[in-house]
Backbone bond lengths (Angstrom), bond angles and torsions (degrees), N, CA, C in turn:
res aa  C-N    CA-C-N  psi(-1)  N-CA   C-N-CA  omega(-1)  CA-C   N-CA-C  phi
1 X - - - 1.467 - - 1.526 109.24 -
2 X 1.304 117.43 131.11 1.453 121.42 -177.48 1.513 110.69 -76.59
3 X 1.356 114.45 165.37 1.463 120.13 179.33 1.514 111.25 -62.59
4 X 1.359 115.95 -40.49 1.467 119.98 -178.70 1.523 111.10 -62.66
5 X 1.338 116.81 -40.99 1.456 119.98 179.38 1.520 110.94 -66.53
6 X 1.340 116.47 -38.24 1.468 120.04 178.70 1.516 110.74 -62.37
7 X 1.351 117.12 -43.07 1.461 121.20 179.18 1.516 110.85 -63.47
8 X 1.351 116.72 -43.14 1.467 119.89 -177.87 1.523 111.32 -66.99
9 X 1.335 118.27 -37.05 1.462 121.32 178.34 1.519 110.29 -66.20
10 X 1.341 116.76 -43.43 1.461 120.41 179.09 1.525 110.99 -62.63
11 X 1.325 116.58 -40.25 1.460 120.47 178.31 1.520 110.83 -65.75
12 X 1.334 116.91 -38.44 1.465 119.96 -179.75 1.524 111.00 -63.62
13 X 1.338 116.79 -47.69 1.457 119.55 -179.40 1.511 111.70 -63.46
14 X 1.352 116.75 -38.29 1.466 119.78 179.74 1.527 111.20 -68.55
15 X 1.320 116.80 -28.99 1.465 119.66 179.30 1.526 112.18 -81.31
16 X 1.331 117.55 -9.91 1.466 122.36 179.69 1.525 109.75 -125.10
17 X 1.336 118.72 66.21 1.480 119.99 -174.43 1.518 113.56 -64.69
18 X 1.335 117.50 -36.50 1.468 119.73 -179.61 1.521 110.87 -65.92
19 X 1.320 116.21 -46.53 1.462 121.02 179.15 1.525 111.04 -63.75
20 X 1.343 116.16 -41.41 1.464 120.57 178.78 1.525 110.56 -62.67
21 X 1.332 116.23 -45.88 1.472 120.53 -179.92 1.515 110.89 -60.89
22 X 1.342 116.73 -46.72 1.458 120.13 179.44 1.512 112.40 -61.12
23 X 1.339 116.35 -41.93 1.465 120.73 -179.60 1.528 111.26 -63.51
24 X 1.316 116.57 -45.18 1.467 120.62 -179.17 1.527 110.86 -65.99
25 X 1.335 117.03 -42.21 1.463 120.12 -179.40 1.522 111.45 -63.53
26 X 1.321 116.70 -47.07 1.466 120.27 -179.90 1.527 110.57 -62.21
27 X 1.345 116.36 -43.68 1.466 120.19 179.10 1.524 111.16 -62.08
28 X 1.328 116.69 -41.41 1.467 120.63 -179.43 1.524 111.09 -66.57
29 X 1.335 117.23 -42.44 1.473 120.39 -179.31 1.522 110.54 -63.90
30 X 1.345 117.21 -45.80 1.466 119.86 -179.20 1.524 111.15 -66.45
31 X 1.352 117.16 -39.59 1.462 119.94 178.47 1.526 110.55 -64.52
32 X 1.322 116.08 -41.81 1.470 119.89 179.22 1.520 111.34 -65.39
33 X 1.338 115.96 -40.27 1.459 119.88 178.56 1.524 110.76 -62.60
34 X 1.353 116.37 -40.32 1.465 121.38 178.63 1.527 110.18 -64.75
35 X 1.328 117.28 -45.03 1.472 121.07 -179.40 1.532 110.57 -65.49
36 X 1.314 116.57 -41.87 1.460 120.25 -179.30 1.524 110.95 -65.45
37 X 1.334 116.50 -37.85 1.458 120.62 -176.63 1.532 111.47 -71.60
38 X 1.337 117.01 -41.38 1.459 119.81 -173.52 1.532 112.90 -97.42
39 X 1.317 118.95 -26.84 1.461 121.04 -177.09 1.518 112.94 -113.20
40 X 1.327 115.82 -26.69 1.454 119.29 179.48 1.513 113.88 65.96
41 X 1.328 117.24 30.40 1.464 121.72 -176.74 1.528 110.16 -100.48
42 X 1.327 115.96 109.48 1.467 120.29 178.75 1.524 111.18 -67.83
43 X 1.346 116.66 -38.37 1.467 120.59 -179.56 1.530 110.51 -62.33
44 X 1.344 116.24 -42.71 1.469 119.77 179.60 1.527 110.88 -63.45
45 X 1.328 116.19 -39.47 1.468 119.75 178.04 1.520 110.51 -61.93
46 X 1.316 117.36 -47.46 1.464 121.06 -179.83 1.529 111.71 -62.67
47 X 1.332 117.29 -37.66 1.462 120.58 179.13 1.537 111.41 -66.76
48 X 1.331 115.97 -40.17 1.470 119.63 177.73 1.519 110.45 -63.16
49 X 1.328 116.46 -45.41 1.472 120.14 179.59 1.530 110.70 -65.09
50 X 1.338 116.02 -37.81 1.470 119.55 178.64 1.527 111.25 -66.67
51 X 1.328 115.81 -39.27 1.467 120.63 178.02 1.526 111.14 -61.45
52 X 1.313 116.59 -38.97 1.461 120.48 178.17 1.524 111.31 -62.07
53 X 1.337 116.23 -41.71 1.476 119.91 178.02 1.524 110.47 -62.63
54 X 1.325 116.93 -41.14 1.463 120.91 179.73 1.525 110.94 -63.16
55 X 1.323 117.10 -45.34 1.469 120.72 179.24 1.527 111.19 -59.70
56 X 1.318 116.03 -44.73 1.470 120.40 -179.37 1.522 110.37 -67.30
57 X 1.329 117.20 -39.32 1.466 120.34 179.81 1.521 111.41 -64.88
58 X 1.334 117.53 -36.25 1.461 120.83 -179.93 1.523 112.73 -75.07
59 X 1.315 116.49 -31.24 1.462 120.32 -174.32 1.526 112.82 -94.84
60 X 1.327 117.47 -31.71 1.466 121.35 -175.49 1.531 109.39 -116.48
61 X 1.332 115.03 -177.37 1.461 117.43 179.85 1.537 110.80 -82.29
62 X 1.327 115.37 177.59 1.461 120.62 -172.34 1.524 112.60 -64.72
63 X 1.317 117.89 -34.19 1.468 120.16 -178.57 1.520 111.75 -60.85
64 X 1.329 117.14 -40.77 1.464 120.59 177.09 1.530 110.53 -64.93
65 X 1.327 116.22 -38.23 1.466 119.59 -179.68 1.524 111.03 -67.67
66 X 1.342 117.24 -42.95 1.462 119.84 178.95 1.528 111.19 -63.88
67 X 1.331 115.83 -42.38 1.463 119.20 177.14 1.523 110.61 -60.98
68 X 1.320 117.01 -43.06 1.464 120.85 -179.15 1.519 111.17 -63.16
69 X 1.330 116.78 -39.37 1.471 119.89 179.57 1.526 111.05 -62.65
70 X 1.329 116.71 -46.47 1.465 120.69 179.99 1.523 110.68 -66.87
71 X 1.335 115.91 -42.89 1.471 120.01 -178.93 1.532 111.01 -62.31
72 X 1.308 117.19 -44.09 1.463 119.62 -178.08 1.523 111.49 -73.37
73 X 1.319 117.03 -29.92 1.466 118.84 173.94 1.521 110.34 -64.15
74 X 1.344 116.33 -43.42 1.463 120.34 177.23 1.523 110.71 -65.41
75 X 1.347 117.09 -38.14 1.468 120.34 178.75 1.517 111.25 -66.29
76 X 1.330 116.24 -39.60 1.468 119.40 177.43 1.518 110.43 -62.35
77 X 1.321 116.16 -42.48 1.459 120.69 179.08 1.530 110.59 -64.36
78 X 1.318 116.61 -42.87 1.458 121.31 -174.00 1.533 112.12 -75.23
79 X 1.329 117.48 -37.63 1.466 120.52 -170.46 1.528 114.53 -102.23
80 X 1.335 117.05 -28.37 1.456 117.76 -167.04 1.530 114.61 -121.69
81 X 1.315 117.73 5.75 1.467 119.71 176.70 1.531 109.48 -120.06
82 X 1.296 115.41 156.83 1.470 120.50 178.38 1.524 109.78 -91.14
83 X 1.322 116.22 139.05 1.465 128.38 -5.58 1.531 112.18 -71.55
84 X 1.345 115.85 140.20 1.452 121.47 -178.54 1.530 110.51 -66.31
85 X 1.331 113.61 151.83 1.472 123.45 176.29 1.529 111.28 57.07
86 X 1.308 113.15 39.62 1.465 120.75 176.86 1.522 107.69 -148.81
87 X 1.329 116.36 149.35 1.462 120.86 179.05 1.524 111.87 -88.55
88 X 1.331 116.67 4.23 1.459 120.38 177.03 1.531 109.92 -82.77
89 X 1.311 117.01 146.18 1.463 122.26 178.77 1.529 109.03 -136.17
90 X 1.346 116.18 130.00 1.458 121.96 -179.47 1.520 111.89 -120.77
91 X 1.322 116.91 -21.23 1.458 121.36 -177.37 1.529 109.41 -82.16
92 X 1.327 117.48 123.76 1.457 121.79 -177.39 1.536 111.50 -62.65
93 X 1.320 116.55 -37.61 1.460 119.60 179.66 1.528 111.29 -63.74
94 X 1.342 116.59 -41.57 1.468 120.12 177.56 1.530 111.17 -63.56
95 X 1.315 116.15 -39.98 1.467 119.79 179.49 1.530 110.15 -63.85
96 X 1.327 116.11 -44.32 1.471 119.48 178.76 1.526 111.21 -64.27
97 X 1.343 116.77 -41.98 1.465 120.32 177.90 1.527 111.00 -59.62
98 X 1.320 116.66 -42.12 1.465 120.90 -178.68 1.528 111.15 -66.91
99 X 1.348 115.87 -42.29 1.471 119.53 179.57 1.529 110.71 -64.29
100 X 1.335 116.02 -45.30 1.466 119.96 178.66 1.523 110.46 -63.28
101 X 1.335 116.71 -40.76 1.466 120.27 178.28 1.526 111.22 -58.83
102 X 1.341 116.27 -46.21 1.468 120.04 -179.63 1.525 111.42 -63.21
103 X 1.311 116.41 -43.70 1.471 120.02 -179.70 1.523 110.65 -62.12
104 X 1.328 115.96 -47.40 1.468 119.99 -179.00 1.528 110.72 -66.21
105 X 1.328 116.61 -41.32 1.463 120.08 -178.85 1.522 111.55 -63.81
106 X 1.332 117.32 -45.83 1.466 120.79 -179.80 1.526 111.19 -67.75
107 X 1.343 116.72 -38.74 1.464 119.85 177.17 1.518 111.00 -65.37
108 X 1.319 116.10 -42.48 1.459 120.69 178.19 1.527 111.09 -61.91
109 X 1.323 115.94 -41.64 1.459 119.85 178.76 1.521 111.25 -60.98
110 X 1.344 115.39 -42.62 1.461 119.55 179.36 1.522 111.06 -65.20
111 X 1.329 117.12 -42.52 1.460 120.70 178.55 1.526 111.44 -65.64
112 X 1.334 115.90 -39.12 1.464 119.32 178.64 1.521 111.25 -65.32
113 X 1.344 116.09 -38.22 1.465 119.85 176.62 1.527 110.41 -62.42
114 X 1.323 116.41 -43.33 1.466 120.72 177.80 1.528 110.68 -63.78
115 X 1.325 116.52 -40.75 1.466 121.30 178.48 1.525 110.74 -63.10
116 X 1.328 116.66 -44.36 1.466 119.87 179.74 1.517 111.02 -64.61
117 X 1.333 116.97 -38.52 1.460 119.89 178.33 1.527 110.56 -63.03
118 X 1.329 116.40 -41.94 1.460 119.90 178.15 1.525 111.13 -65.68
119 X 1.342 116.37 -39.31 1.459 119.71 178.54 1.518 110.81 -63.75
120 X 1.336 116.98 -41.26 1.470 120.19 178.67 1.525 110.63 -63.58
121 X 1.332 116.79 -41.48 1.462 120.04 178.06 1.526 110.79 -64.53
122 X 1.337 116.47 -38.95 1.460 120.00 178.22 1.523 110.86 -66.01
123 X 1.341 116.39 -40.40 1.461 119.72 177.65 1.522 111.11 -63.24
124 X 1.345 116.39 -40.41 1.455 119.91 178.03 1.524 110.68 -62.76
125 X 1.329 116.58 -41.82 1.460 119.95 179.01 1.531 110.76 -65.20
126 X 1.342 116.57 -43.33 1.458 120.17 177.65 1.520 111.41 -63.79
127 X 1.347 115.16 -36.86 1.459 118.89 178.88 1.518 111.02 -64.56
128 X 1.338 116.07 -44.67 1.467 118.94 178.47 1.522 111.22 -61.04
129 X 1.342 116.12 -41.79 1.461 119.24 178.76 1.517 111.51 -65.19
130 X 1.347 116.51 -39.83 1.459 120.32 179.48 1.524 111.27 -64.55
131 X 1.333 115.97 -40.77 1.466 119.55 179.21 1.522 110.38 -64.65
132 X 1.345 116.69 -44.73 1.460 120.03 -179.90 1.524 111.30 -63.19
133 X 1.347 116.09 -39.74 1.454 119.07 178.60 1.524 111.69 -67.29
134 X 1.326 115.78 -38.51 1.470 119.54 -176.57 1.517 112.77 -71.20
135 X 1.347 116.86 -29.07 1.467 119.01 -177.90 1.525 112.40 -101.44
136 X 1.343 117.75 -3.40 1.464 118.89 -177.12 1.518 111.11 -60.85
137 X 1.330 116.63 -41.58 1.467 119.96 178.24 1.529 110.48 -66.27
138 X 1.332 116.61 -41.49 1.457 120.07 179.55 1.526 111.84 -63.98
139 X 1.333 116.52 -31.22 1.464 119.61 178.03 1.525 111.35 -76.14
140 X 1.333 116.34 -37.66 1.464 119.59 -178.14 1.524 112.23 -71.29
141 X 1.343 116.61 -36.72 1.464 119.80 -174.73 1.526 113.03 -60.99
142 X 1.358 120.17 -53.85 1.470 117.86 178.57 1.522 112.80 -65.54
143 X 1.344 116.60 -33.67 1.460 118.94 179.25 1.518 110.77 -64.99
144 X 1.335 117.50 -42.82 1.467 120.35 178.02 1.530 110.82 -64.60
145 X 1.348 116.74 -37.75 1.457 120.13 178.46 1.519 111.31 -64.75
146 X 1.333 116.32 -42.84 1.469 120.56 179.42 1.526 110.37 -62.26
147 X 1.347 116.60 -47.07 1.457 120.48 -179.79 1.526 110.77 -61.74
148 X 1.341 116.10 -45.84 1.457 119.89 -179.36 1.524 112.76 -63.78
149 X 1.341 115.23 -41.39 1.463 119.48 -179.01 1.517 111.48 -65.84
150 X 1.323 117.55 -47.11 1.461 120.95 -178.48 1.533 111.44 -68.72
151 X 1.334 116.64 -34.43 1.471 119.26 176.80 1.521 110.78 -65.26
152 X 1.330 115.94 -42.73 1.464 120.09 177.34 1.522 111.28 -62.03
153 X 1.328 115.75 -42.64 1.464 120.35 -179.94 1.528 111.01 -63.75
154 X 1.325 116.95 -38.96 1.461 120.49 -178.64 1.524 111.65 -70.11
155 X 1.340 116.92 -44.15 1.457 120.75 -173.82 1.529 112.78 -78.45
156 X 1.321 117.63 -31.54 1.458 120.07 -175.17 1.529 112.33 -117.31
157 X 1.323 116.27 24.28 1.456 119.99 -175.83 1.523 112.39 -58.16
158 X 1.348 117.03 -40.79 1.462 120.31 -177.76 1.525 113.16 -71.27
159 X 1.322 116.85 -19.63 1.462 120.65 -177.22 1.526 112.77 -99.25
160 X 1.314 117.48 -5.91 1.459 120.99 -177.04 1.519 110.66 -95.37
161 X 1.327 115.14 145.62 1.461 120.18 174.36 1.515 109.65 -77.44
162 X 1.320 116.62 167.50 1.454 120.53 -179.98 1.528 111.90 -62.32
163 X 1.314 116.27 -38.35 1.472 119.50 179.64 1.517 110.97 -66.80
164 X 1.331 117.45 -37.14 1.462 120.67 177.62 1.523 111.39 -68.07
165 X 1.341 116.42 -39.68 1.459 119.69 176.61 1.526 111.31 -62.63
166 X 1.345 115.73 -44.66 1.467 119.61 178.68 1.518 111.19 -61.29
167 X 1.329 115.86 -38.67 1.468 119.82 -179.95 1.523 111.10 -64.94
168 X 1.351 116.32 -41.54 1.460 119.89 178.62 1.529 111.35 -66.26
169 X 1.331 116.27 -41.60 1.466 119.92 179.31 1.523 110.98 -65.21
170 X 1.333 116.47 -42.22 1.470 120.19 178.09 1.530 110.84 -62.56
171 X 1.337 115.63 -39.81 1.467 119.27 179.11 1.512 110.82 -64.20
172 X 1.335 117.58 -43.42 1.459 121.43 179.01 1.526 111.04 -64.31
173 X 1.340 116.49 -40.37 1.463 120.43 179.48 1.523 111.07 -65.36
174 X 1.343 116.63 -41.66 1.469 120.82 179.46 1.524 111.21 -62.32
175 X 1.331 116.33 -45.28 1.457 119.94 -179.99 1.529 111.24 -69.23
176 X 1.334 117.48 -30.46 1.472 120.24 176.12 1.515 110.66 -64.42
177 X 1.346 116.07 -42.88 1.464 119.80 177.18 1.527 110.54 -63.75
178 X 1.335 117.33 -39.05 1.465 120.59 179.17 1.526 110.41 -64.88
179 X 1.333 116.45 -43.46 1.460 120.09 178.58 1.523 110.93 -62.69
180 X 1.324 116.20 -41.36 1.466 120.53 177.45 1.522 110.79 -61.09
181 X 1.339 116.26 -38.52 1.464 120.17 -179.38 1.525 111.41 -65.82
182 X 1.342 116.96 -41.49 1.456 120.51 178.46 1.527 111.30 -62.68
183 X 1.331 115.97 -44.24 1.465 120.02 179.60 1.522 110.40 -64.87
184 X 1.321 116.67 -39.73 1.465 120.50 178.34 1.525 110.88 -62.88
185 X 1.323 117.08 -38.94 1.468 120.98 177.45 1.524 111.24 -61.30
186 X 1.338 116.13 -43.55 1.460 119.66 179.17 1.523 111.14 -64.34
187 X 1.318 116.92 -40.77 1.461 120.02 178.74 1.524 111.52 -64.37
188 X 1.336 116.23 -41.59 1.458 120.04 178.56 1.520 110.86 -64.11
189 X 1.331 116.59 -42.27 1.465 120.03 179.55 1.522 111.22 -63.40
190 X 1.343 115.97 -40.47 1.470 119.79 178.39 1.519 111.12 -64.25
191 X 1.327 117.24 -42.65 1.460 120.66 178.53 1.525 111.39 -63.16
192 X 1.328 116.05 -41.38 1.459 119.27 178.99 1.516 110.95 -63.67
193 X 1.328 115.97 -42.79 1.459 119.86 -177.04 1.521 111.59 -63.21
194 X 1.333 117.31 -35.47 1.456 121.02 -177.44 1.525 112.60 -98.04
195 X 1.335 117.02 7.95 1.454 120.41 176.68 1.510 115.01 69.42
196 X 1.343 116.71 21.86 1.466 120.09 -177.43 1.526 112.44 -92.52
197 X 1.331 116.17 -9.12 1.464 119.23 -178.18 1.523 109.69 -91.05
198 X 1.314 116.86 126.54 1.457 122.00 -179.38 1.523 110.10 -93.47
199 X 1.328 115.47 131.05 1.455 121.12 179.60 1.525 109.68 -93.01
200 X 1.315 114.41 131.84 1.465 120.44 176.94 1.526 107.64 -123.82
201 X 1.324 116.41 111.61 1.457 121.22 -177.04 1.527 110.28 -92.83
202 X 1.321 115.10 132.04 1.463 121.99 177.11 1.516 108.64 -135.17
203 X 1.309 115.54 156.33 1.462 120.84 177.31 1.523 109.01 -77.85
204 X 1.319 116.08 124.39 1.459 120.46 -177.24 1.516 109.24 -151.83
205 X 1.328 115.20 163.43 1.457 122.01 177.70 1.522 108.96 -91.53
206 X 1.326 116.83 131.57 1.455 120.22 -178.96 1.523 110.94 -66.50
207 X 1.339 116.88 -31.75 1.473 119.17 177.72 1.526 110.92 -68.55
208 X 1.332 116.60 -35.62 1.465 119.99 176.98 1.523 110.46 -64.57
209 X 1.329 117.20 -43.22 1.462 121.23 177.68 1.526 110.22 -64.23
210 X 1.341 116.67 -40.39 1.461 120.58 178.81 1.519 111.40 -60.54
211 X 1.322 117.63 -46.43 1.466 120.84 -178.69 1.527 111.20 -67.53
212 X 1.324 117.07 -30.45 1.462 118.84 174.81 1.524 110.91 -66.27
213 X 1.329 116.46 -39.22 1.463 120.11 177.27 1.525 111.09 -66.40
214 X 1.340 116.52 -40.52 1.467 120.24 179.85 1.525 110.36 -66.00
215 X 1.315 117.43 -34.95 1.464 121.07 -178.60 1.527 111.94 -64.82
216 X 1.305 117.41 -17.75 1.461 120.65 179.07 1.520 112.81 -81.08
217 X 1.332 117.61 -6.93 1.470 121.03 175.96 1.526 108.77 -122.50
218 X 1.344 119.07 62.47 1.463 121.74 -172.78 1.516 114.30 -64.37
219 X 1.321 117.43 -30.90 1.460 118.71 -177.29 1.524 112.82 -69.35
220 X 1.312 117.00 -24.51 1.473 120.54 -178.97 1.527 111.63 -114.51
221 X 1.307 117.08 6.98 1.458 120.27 -175.74 1.530 113.97 -56.28
222 X 1.375 119.67 -37.27 1.466 118.34 179.01 1.519 114.28 -60.25
223 X 1.347 117.43 -19.03 1.459 120.63 -179.98 1.521 111.93 -80.55
224 X 1.332 117.95 -11.12 1.464 121.50 -176.85 1.524 109.81 -98.57
225 X 1.313 116.23 123.34 1.467 122.33 179.66 1.526 108.03 -111.96
226 X 1.330 116.52 122.57 1.461 121.88 -178.22 1.526 109.58 -104.60
227 X 1.328 115.37 127.07 1.470 121.55 175.37 1.525 107.04 -119.08
228 X 1.323 116.17 108.05 1.459 120.95 -173.99 1.522 110.90 -123.63
229 X 1.324 116.35 134.80 1.451 120.70 173.78 1.531 109.75 -68.10
230 X 1.305 117.80 144.98 1.469 119.43 178.58 1.532 111.80 -75.55
231 X 1.317 114.34 157.41 1.470 122.41 173.27 1.534 113.01 57.78
232 X 1.319 116.49 41.72 1.467 119.85 175.93 1.528 109.85 -75.15
233 X 1.314 118.46 140.63 1.476 120.44 -178.36 1.525 111.46 -72.84
234 X 1.301 116.03 158.80 1.458 120.79 173.58 1.528 109.59 -78.40
235 X 1.322 115.89 159.77 1.466 121.20 -177.77 1.530 109.17 -134.31
236 X 1.330 114.77 157.34 1.461 121.19 176.43 1.525 108.32 -87.98
237 X 1.330 116.19 107.96 1.462 120.82 -176.13 1.523 109.64 -141.85
238 X 1.315 114.58 165.35 1.453 121.24 168.16 1.521 106.44 -90.50
239 X 1.315 116.34 95.58 1.466 121.76 -169.28 1.520 112.78 -56.60
240 X 1.324 117.00 -43.95 1.464 120.13 -176.15 1.527 111.90 -64.09
241 X 1.349 116.64 -41.19 1.468 119.48 -179.28 1.525 111.70 -72.60
242 X 1.334 117.13 -39.61 1.463 120.14 176.72 1.522 110.19 -63.95
243 X 1.321 116.14 -41.59 1.470 119.75 177.23 1.524 110.84 -60.76
244 X 1.340 115.94 -41.69 1.459 120.14 179.04 1.523 111.02 -62.99
245 X 1.329 116.51 -43.16 1.470 120.23 -179.88 1.527 110.74 -63.96
246 X 1.332 117.40 -43.72 1.466 121.22 179.01 1.524 110.41 -62.83
247 X 1.333 115.60 -43.71 1.464 119.30 -179.90 1.521 110.94 -61.51
248 X 1.332 117.79 -41.66 1.468 120.50 179.18 1.516 111.61 -60.07
249 X 1.330 116.22 -42.91 1.465 120.02 -179.04 1.521 110.65 -68.94
250 X 1.343 117.00 -42.40 1.468 120.75 177.95 1.527 110.74 -62.26
251 X 1.326 116.52 -44.35 1.460 120.74 179.97 1.516 110.95 -60.72
252 X 1.329 116.66 -41.50 1.462 120.96 178.01 1.522 111.08 -66.55
253 X 1.346 117.01 -41.76 1.465 120.87 -179.84 1.525 111.40 -64.36
254 X 1.335 117.24 -42.17 1.460 121.32 179.71 1.524 111.61 -67.35
255 X 1.316 115.72 -34.90 1.454 119.73 -176.63 1.521 112.32 -70.96
256 X 1.326 117.21 -34.41 1.457 120.42 -174.38 1.520 113.61 -106.96
257 X 1.314 117.91 11.58 1.461 121.73 173.91 1.523 109.15 -105.16
258 X 1.323 117.95 149.39 1.474 119.91 176.23 1.524 111.10 -57.49
259 X 1.341 115.85 147.89 1.455 120.85 -175.14 1.523 113.19 -63.25
260 X 1.330 117.07 -25.38 1.460 119.86 -178.48 1.530 112.76 -92.41
261 X 1.332 117.63 5.70 1.462 121.34 -179.10 1.527 109.66 -107.09
262 X 1.324 115.43 148.87 1.457 121.38 -178.46 1.530 111.07 -97.78
263 X 1.315 114.49 156.27 1.462 122.19 175.12 1.527 107.60 -103.15
264 X 1.315 116.73 125.80 1.458 121.48 -177.75 1.526 110.20 -101.75
265 X 1.334 115.34 127.10 1.460 121.47 177.93 1.525 108.16 -118.60
266 X 1.312 116.86 121.47 1.465 122.07 -179.45 1.524 109.54 -114.82
267 X 1.331 114.93 130.28 1.468 121.25 177.00 1.521 107.49 -121.86
268 X 1.314 116.97 121.84 1.457 119.47 -175.60 1.527 109.97 -156.58
269 X 1.312 114.11 165.08 1.468 120.50 178.30 1.526 108.96 -92.50
270 X 1.346 114.77 132.23 1.458 121.67 177.09 1.519 108.26 -128.08
271 X 1.334 115.61 105.79 1.463 122.44 -175.19 1.528 109.23 55.79
272 X 1.336 118.05 -116.57 1.463 120.70 -178.78 1.532 111.98 -100.02
273 X 1.321 116.48 17.07 1.460 120.18 -176.75 1.519 110.88 -123.73
274 X 1.335 115.29 159.81 1.455 122.06 167.84 1.516 107.36 -103.91
275 X 1.329 116.00 128.09 1.454 119.96 -177.99 1.516 109.99 -112.65
276 X 1.316 115.37 143.26 1.456 122.52 177.14 1.522 107.29 -128.20
277 X 1.314 116.92 111.80 1.460 122.56 -178.98 1.520 109.41 -107.97
278 X 1.332 116.60 129.41 1.457 122.58 176.94 1.517 107.76 -117.05
279 X 1.325 116.15 118.63 1.463 121.35 -175.59 1.524 109.41 -118.65
280 X 1.334 115.38 122.16 1.463 118.93 177.98 1.526 109.35 -102.66
281 X 1.321 115.98 -176.47 1.457 121.83 -179.31 1.525 109.98 -124.49
282 X 1.337 115.54 32.68 1.452 120.22 179.85 1.524 111.86 -76.43
283 X 1.325 114.98 179.42 1.467 120.28 -177.27 1.521 111.89 -78.33
284 X 1.331 117.54 -11.84 1.460 120.19 179.08 1.520 112.03 83.19
285 X 1.309 115.03 -169.74 1.466 122.05 -177.22 1.521 108.98 -103.88
286 X 1.316 116.19 130.69 1.461 119.45 178.34 1.522 109.10 -64.62
287 X 1.325 117.90 144.30 1.483 120.26 -176.98 1.521 113.53 -54.26
288 X 1.338 117.43 -36.05 1.470 119.54 -177.84 1.515 112.59 -66.94
289 X 1.336 117.40 -22.06 1.452 120.04 -177.89 1.505 114.63 -92.55
290 X 1.337 117.96 -9.96 1.468 120.70 -176.16 1.527 113.39 -63.57
291 X 1.351 119.98 -43.91 1.483 117.73 179.21 1.512 113.12 -59.17
292 X 1.337 117.77 -37.35 1.466 120.16 179.97 1.526 110.65 -69.13
293 X 1.339 116.38 -37.41 1.459 119.78 178.28 1.523 110.59 -66.18
294 X 1.332 117.01 -42.23 1.463 121.23 179.28 1.521 110.30 -62.44
295 X 1.344 116.37 -42.28 1.464 120.12 178.39 1.511 111.19 -63.21
296 X 1.336 117.38 -39.78 1.469 120.97 -179.43 1.519 110.77 -66.68
297 X 1.342 116.21 -45.42 1.463 120.11 -178.86 1.523 110.72 -66.15
298 X 1.325 117.08 -36.87 1.465 120.13 -178.48 1.513 112.03 -63.01
299 X 1.339 116.99 -25.33 1.462 120.71 -178.46 1.517 113.22 -94.10
300 X 1.343 117.40 0.69 1.456 120.45 178.96 1.512 109.00 -90.95
301 X 1.315 118.96 125.68 1.457 120.57 175.15 1.513 110.97 -57.89
302 X 1.330 116.33 141.80 1.457 119.73 -176.54 1.517 112.35 -58.89
303 X 1.340 116.32 -32.73 1.451 118.16 -176.80 1.525 111.97 -69.00
304 X 1.373 118.32 -12.03 1.450 120.29 -179.76 1.523 112.21 -97.72
305 X 1.340 117.14 -4.23 1.456 120.49 -175.77 1.522 110.35 -60.09
306 X 1.324 115.35 131.15 1.450 120.84 176.90 1.503 114.91 82.84
307 X 1.329 118.24 -4.50 1.462 119.97 -176.64 1.522 112.51 -116.01
308 X 1.316 116.69 0.12 1.464 118.53 -179.55 1.514 110.57 -110.64
């Protein structure tokens, strides 16, 4: 099984906690029933049921784990203690086993919840570090260009023609806007991560938002080709954030595509959705780097997509 498939399976189970919990509980009960019938081992039954609680606690939230602990304790009482198929218990050893099982199961659930919280915090910290590392070069490049351009203008101002001065000033202004855009992206991502950004949904045309994003890259606009279906419906969106996300993708596509190649943007209706496809002509991702990219994307909260 490949790394990508492993990540997708883990994401699927985490997105379906009820189904995952039910599957694990049923599997544990049937396995315990099989072990009890053929081996008659009470310890093995309790370990199987305890393992199920641990799996659910690690994969789902604490409420599912607590429910599983109580449910399996009741199942152990009903199916595996005398008298069978009754919630009554007379054997002191069975009562002690059940009490210990509940204590261990609830404690394990609490520890697993704490472990998951720490893992989420660690992922957030790694994500912040990854974002800072990924944009550090992008932040340094326009800043170095601005410093170099203004230094050249200051030192050689008397020797430069008016057209050369204008060119240097325009270059510095362009890179200043780019630097501002990168910083704005980081601020937006930070606000999203901490829930400080307020979403305001308005009815707008996706093609109108797209053209607004394209208008922000006027120097490369001729390289962008838009293919849009006519009479597309309006949608309820946060126009400014969608525009920002589109601009980020366009900027990335233009930066890593050959200068003589065009970027194709298609806007069309697909079933009950509006789809926007942006296709560049870059070299793509080398096969060896795909697992790392998949791992990085899998750890990014969906609400941050396109804004970091």
